[in-house]
C-alpha positions as CSV (number, residue, x, y, z in Angstrom):
1,M,18.1,-37.3,0.7
2,S,20.1,-40.6,0.7
3,R,20.4,-40.3,-3.1
4,L,22.0,-36.8,-2.6
5,R,24.4,-38.2,0.0
6,K,25.4,-41.0,-2.4
7,D,26.0,-38.5,-5.2
8,V,28.1,-36.3,-2.9
9,S,30.1,-39.4,-1.7
10,E,30.7,-40.5,-5.3
11,T,31.7,-36.9,-6.3
12,N,34.2,-36.8,-3.3
13,D,35.6,-40.2,-4.3
14,L,36.1,-38.9,-7.9
15,L,37.7,-35.7,-6.7
16,K,40.1,-37.8,-4.5
17,S,40.9,-40.1,-7.4
18,I,42.1,-37.3,-9.6
19,G,44.1,-35.7,-6.8
20,A,42.0,-32.6,-6.7
21,G,42.4,-32.3,-2.9
22,V,38.8,-31.0,-2.7
23,N,36.1,-32.4,-0.6
24,L,32.6,-31.4,-1.6
25,N,30.6,-30.4,1.5
26,M,26.9,-30.1,0.9
27,S,26.3,-28.1,4.0
28,D,28.5,-25.3,2.6
29,V,26.8,-25.4,-0.7
30,V,23.3,-25.3,0.9
31,E,24.4,-22.5,3.3
32,K,25.7,-20.5,0.4
33,Q,22.4,-20.9,-1.5
34,V,20.4,-20.0,1.5
35,R,22.5,-16.9,2.1
36,E,22.1,-15.8,-1.5
37,M,18.3,-16.4,-1.4
38,L,18.0,-14.4,1.9
39,T,20.1,-11.6,0.3
40,R,17.8,-11.4,-2.7
41,F,14.8,-11.6,-0.4
42,K,16.1,-8.7,1.7
43,S,16.8,-6.7,-1.5
44,E,13.2,-7.3,-2.8
45,I,11.7,-6.2,0.6
46,Q,13.7,-3.0,0.5
47,K,12.6,-2.3,-3.0
48,M,8.9,-2.9,-2.1
49,A,9.3,-0.7,1.0
50,S,10.7,2.1,-1.1
51,Q,7.9,1.8,-3.6
52,S,5.3,1.9,-0.8
53,V,6.8,5.1,0.5
54,K,6.7,6.7,-3.0
55,S,3.1,5.6,-3.5
56,G,2.1,7.0,-0.1
57,Q,3.8,10.3,-0.9
58,Q,2.0,10.4,-4.3
59,A,-1.4,9.7,-2.6
60,A,-0.7,12.4,0.0
61,D,0.2,14.9,-2.8
62,G,-3.0,14.0,-4.6
63,L,-5.1,14.7,-1.5
64,K,-3.6,18.2,-0.9
65,P,-6.0,19.9,-3.3
66,A,-9.0,18.1,-1.8
67,V,-7.9,19.2,1.7
68,S,-7.6,22.8,0.5
69,Q,-11.1,22.7,-1.0
70,I,-12.6,21.1,2.2
71,Q,-10.9,23.8,4.3
72,T,-12.3,26.5,2.0
73,L,-15.8,25.0,2.3
74,L,-15.6,24.8,6.1
75,T,-14.4,28.4,6.3
76,T,-17.2,29.6,4.0
77,T,-19.8,27.6,5.9
78,Q,-18.6,29.0,9.2
79,R,-18.8,32.5,7.8
80,L,-22.3,31.9,6.5
81,A,-23.4,30.4,9.8
82,A,-21.9,33.3,11.7
83,D,-23.7,36.1,9.8
84,G,-27.0,34.2,9.6
85,T,-27.0,33.7,5.9
86,L,-27.1,29.9,6.3
87,T,-30.0,30.0,8.6
88,E,-32.0,32.3,6.2
89,T,-31.2,30.0,3.3
90,R,-32.5,27.0,5.3
91,K,-35.6,28.9,6.2
92,G,-36.1,29.7,2.5
93,Y,-35.8,26.0,1.5
94,D,-38.2,25.0,4.3
95,A,-40.7,27.6,3.0
96,L,-40.3,26.3,-0.6
97,G,-40.8,22.8,0.6
98,R,-44.0,23.8,2.3
99,S,-45.2,25.6,-0.8
100,I,-44.5,22.5,-3.0
101,T,-46.4,20.3,-0.5
102,E,-49.4,22.6,-0.6
103,V,-49.4,22.7,-4.4
104,Y,-49.2,19.0,-4.5
105,K,-52.1,18.6,-2.0
106,N,-54.2,21.1,-3.9
107,G,-53.5,19.3,-7.1
108,Q,-54.9,16.1,-5.7
């Protein structure tokens, strides 16, 4: 940092010697650089937030058909359960399972 101060001091002396009437103030330069950096950072964060919103909306749009299919499956299952078809189907599978088990045992 002392090297930077020396350079600034030498630059100020040079500016005075040529009658520029300008005094180089490093705190102003640093402040300007920090402000520019923060402005770019803010802009990048806003871009990323916008991209995240778009990605979220695309994901939600992609899930809409699946939600519709799940709703249809639930509705159909509820109807089958209400009229007893689902219970009869389960009983049929249970009977088939018992038959397969008996055939397997007899085969041994």
